[in-house]
C-alpha positions in Angstrom: 128.6 90.9 -39.1 127.3 88.8 -42.0 124.3 87.2 -43.6 123.1 83.9 -42.1 123.1 81.9 -45.4 121.1 79.2 -43.8 118.2 81.7 -43.7 118.6 82.2 -47.5 118.7 78.5 -48.1 115.6 78.0 -45.9 113.8 80.7 -47.9 113.6 83.3 -45.1 114.5 86.2 -47.4 113.2 88.9 -45.1 115.6 88.0 -42.3 118.4 87.4 -44.6 117.7 90.6 -46.5 118.3 92.8 -43.4 121.6 91.2 -42.7 122.7 91.3 -46.4 122.1 95.0 -46.6 124.1 95.6 -43.5 126.9 93.4 -44.8 127.0 95.1 -48.1 126.7 98.5 -46.7 129.1 98.2 -43.8 131.6 95.6 -45.0 131.2 94.2 -48.5 134.4 92.4 -48.0 132.7 90.2 -45.4 130.3 88.9 -48.0 133.0 88.3 -50.5 135.0 86.4 -48.0 132.0 84.2 -47.2 131.4 83.4 -50.8 135.1 82.7 -51.4 135.1 80.3 -48.5 132.3 78.3 -50.0 131.9 78.5 -53.8 128.4 76.9 -53.6 127.2 80.3 -52.1 127.7 81.9 -55.5 124.6 80.3 -56.9 122.7 81.1 -53.6 123.7 84.7 -53.9 122.8 84.9 -57.5 119.3 83.4 -56.9 118.8 85.7 -54.0 119.7 88.8 -56.0 117.4 87.7 -58.8 114.6 87.3 -56.3 115.1 90.8 -55.0 115.3 92.2 -58.5 112.0 90.5 -59.6 110.3 91.8 -56.5 111.6 95.3 -57.2 110.5 95.2 -60.8 107.0 94.0 -59.8 106.6 97.1 -57.7 108.2 99.6 -60.0 105.5 101.8 -61.4 106.9 104.1 -64.1 109.8 104.2 -66.6 110.3 107.4 -68.6 111.5 106.6 -72.2 111.3 110.0 -73.8 110.5 112.8 -71.4 107.1 114.4 -72.1 106.4 112.0 -74.9 106.8 108.3 -74.0 106.7 106.4 -70.7 105.9 102.9 -69.6 103.5 102.1 -66.8 103.2 98.9 -64.8 99.5 98.1 -64.7 100.2 95.2 -62.4 101.8 97.3 -59.6 99.9 97.4 -56.4 97.4 100.3 -56.7 97.8 103.4 -54.4 94.9 103.5 -52.0 92.6 106.6 -52.0 92.0 106.7 -48.2 93.0 105.1 -45.0 91.3 101.7 -44.6 90.6 101.3 -48.3 91.2 97.9 -49.9 91.4 96.9 -53.5 88.1 95.3 -54.6 89.1 94.8 -58.3 92.2 95.7 -60.3 92.5 95.1 -64.0 96.2 94.6 -64.7 98.1 93.9 -67.9 101.8 94.2 -67.3 103.9 97.0 -68.6 102.3 99.2 -71.3 103.6 102.1 -73.4 101.9 105.4 -72.7 102.5 108.0 -75.5 101.4 111.5 -76.0 100.8 112.3 -79.7 99.5 115.4 -81.4 95.9 114.0 -81.5 95.8 112.7 -77.9 97.0 110.0 -75.4 97.8 106.5 -76.5 98.1 103.3 -74.5 99.9 100.5 -76.3 99.2 102.3 -79.7 95.5 102.6 -79.0 94.0 106.0 -78.4 92.4 106.8 -75.1 88.9 108.0 -75.5 86.5 109.6 -72.9 83.5 107.3 -73.0 80.0 108.3 -71.8 77.1 105.9 -71.5 74.0 106.7 -73.5 72.4 106.9 -70.1 74.7 109.8 -69.2 73.7 111.9 -72.2 71.1 114.7 -72.5 70.8 115.3 -68.8 70.2 111.7 -68.0 71.8 109.9 -65.0 72.9 106.3 -64.3 73.7 104.7 -60.9 77.4 104.0 -60.4 76.9 100.3 -59.9 74.9 100.0 -63.1 77.6 102.0 -65.0 80.3 99.7 -63.7 78.3 96.7 -65.1 77.9 98.5 -68.4 81.6 99.1 -68.6 82.4 95.5 -67.8 84.6 94.0 -70.6 85.6 97.3 -72.0 89.3 98.3 -72.0 89.0 100.8 -69.1 92.2 102.2 -67.7 93.2 101.5 -64.1 94.3 103.8 -61.4 98.0 103.2 -62.1 97.6 105.1 -65.3 95.9 107.9 -63.3 98.8 108.1 -60.9 101.3 108.1 -63.7 99.5 111.1 -65.3 99.3 112.9 -62.0 103.1 112.4 -61.6 103.7 113.4 -65.2 100.9 115.8 -66.1 102.7 116.9 -69.3 101.2 113.7 -70.9 97.6 114.7 -70.2 95.8 116.1 -73.3 94.7 119.7 -73.1 91.2 118.8 -74.2 90.7 116.8 -71.0 90.5 120.0 -68.9 87.1 121.3 -70.0 84.2 120.2 -72.2 82.7 122.2 -75.1 80.6 124.2 -72.6 83.6 125.1 -70.4 82.7 122.6 -67.7 85.3 120.7 -65.8 85.6 117.1 -67.0 85.8 114.4 -64.3 87.6 111.4 -65.8 87.1 108.0 -64.1 89.5 105.1 -64.1 87.2 102.1 -63.7 90.0 99.6 -64.0 90.5 99.8 -60.3 87.7 99.6 -57.7 88.2 100.1 -54.0 86.1 99.0 -50.9 85.9 100.6 -47.5 85.3 98.9 -44.2 81.6 99.1 -44.6 81.6 97.4 -48.0 81.0 100.6 -50.0 82.7 100.7 -53.4 84.6 103.7 -54.9 86.4 104.6 -58.1 89.1 107.3 -58.5 89.0 110.1 -61.0 91.2 112.8 -62.5 90.2 116.5 -63.0 91.6 119.9 -63.7 91.2 122.7 -61.1 92.8 126.1 -60.5 95.8 125.5 -62.8 96.6 121.9 -61.8 95.6 118.3 -62.1 94.1 116.5 -59.1 92.5 113.2 -58.2 89.7 112.2 -55.9 87.3 109.3 -55.5 83.5 108.7 -55.8 81.0 106.4 -54.2 79.3 104.0 -56.6 76.0 104.4 -54.8 75.4 107.9 -56.3 74.2 108.9 -59.7 76.5 109.6 -62.6 75.2 112.5 -64.7 78.5 113.0 -66.5 82.1 112.0 -65.8 83.4 109.9 -68.7 85.4 106.7 -68.4 89.0 106.6 -69.7 88.9 103.8 -72.2 91.2 102.5 -74.9 89.8 102.5 -78.4 88.6 99.0 -79.4 
């Protein structure tokens, strides 16, 4: 049982991939024999492996560099969806970035993450979600891949993100990714501390924001 190399040459990587994994898993010698019988397959095999490697790297999400202190997050990875039927409306990528926990807070690519409130969210005032999104346009807001990395590795989350000065839970929004449901409604995901753990949820943009800062990199 071996890979049909004509499929690889024709660009049908999905079909070839299934056979290649079977060949490598069950009888690697079969693959070696095929390559030995036709040296031109060496380049085909190399190109194929590179293609698979690039695809894997594109979807890889997190690399831990120093546990509890430094990790890298792939901002371009496909965002996790918050609910069934959700689609990505907007996603602000940026490749791989360093995420570092320092004594004075969280840093993304050597820029400190701040919790930003609009002036229209202060002193009891509210702002509609869509208007807040427009106001944040152009700012270095964090996307939901950072949120998921923090959920997976909560040791990176600053202690001061749990509660505000009045002891109220802080709901931190990651406006770099916006989702749409089947009815066209838009949503943004947020991070919060509750009952001894970190959780996430999502919020409809048609409601008022009376708090809930945006996670933003310092400019």
